[in-house]
C-alpha positions, 0 to 999 in steps of 0.5 A: 500500500502506497500512501501520499500525504499532501501537506507536511504540517503538524497534522500531516507529519503526525499522521505520517509518524503514526503510520510509520511507528505502528508498522501500518506501512513501511516508511518507504511507502509513505510520501509526504509533501511540503514546500519547505522540505527542510521541515521534513528531514526527520521523516526522510531520515526514517525512510519516508519519501519527501517532495514539494511536487504534489502531482508527482506525489499522488501518482502511484499512491493507493491512498491520498491524505489531504492535510493542507490549510482550508484556504489551500484545499481547492487549489491543491485539488484542482492541481492534482485532479488531472493525474488522479485514477478515480477507480483505484485511488482513495482520498482522505481529507482532514481539512476542517470545514471541507465537505464531501460536496466541496471535494466532488465539485472539483474531482467529480462523483466517482472517487472514493472519498473520506472525511476525517476529523482528528483532534490535537492529541494526534500529536501523541497518537491519542486522537479521537478521529471521526470518519465519514465516507462516500463510494466506500466499500466495507473493506475500504472503510476498515482500511481507513479506520485502521489507518487512523487507529494508528494515531488513536481511536476512530468512529464512523459518523454521518457527515451531517454530524461533522460539525458536532464532532468538531465541538465534542471531539476537537473543542472538547480537548479545550474543555477538558483542559479547562477542567484540569486547570481548575482542578489544579487551582483548587489543588493549590488552594488546599495545599499542593504545589502547582507541579504536584497538583498538575500531575495529580489532576492530569493523571486522574483525568487520564485514569478516569477516561481509561476506566470508561474506554477499557471497561465500557461503563457509564460515567455514573457507574464509576461515580457510584464507586467513589461516592459513599453515603455522607462522604466528601465526594458526593458533597463536592459533586452536589455543590458543583451541580448547585453551582451549575457545573453540568449545565454550564458545560452543556451550554458551552457545547451547544454555544460552540455548535451554534457558532459553527452553524451560524458562521457557515 
């Protein structure tokens, strides 16, 4: 399998690193493009092919990952369109706000196209990536999922939910960080140093998330395990709810979603 990644920025290089480190494909079967090739020398040292020529890069590729800036997308698609083999090549776009219809307006309706929405944790191969597709077989969907499973976890959704996925999976990283920051501040107030509070807060959130992912339980089941009658946990939870903890988070999610929809 030959994979070409058009756009060697943070996202494109993170995908390349995940594919190589997992052994999904050999490094020599990955081509990545960027105008400034100096920024890709670390990938080249691991065996990846690097070039500034997009049209040359996509010829012979089985999978093409479009990882450019949104304002560059249509120009790049127009550039590579004449050399694509629509019956045998598959395109995966990780470009924010670029809909399948936008891609098909340049490439036509015959090609297999995927949209992928990863989040910033892709940098450490812990992304939550949402996928959707058109003209894809089950085998092709499995391959796309396997590709992004090298940099985290994946789920297929309807394209109409991609804006919602941006809020829950991408903006959600910032929401989680804000909770951790508040936890650190509270930890300092009750006696910990900033460094110790940060370690405890971050590892606790990581552990809580892993409990849900590995045990496939509902959050309330795990909450019940640490809330004893008249205990300190339930007292704190109830005070947070009195202050609007859950409702403010939900309102924040909905506000972010409405912002995306209204700006379209």
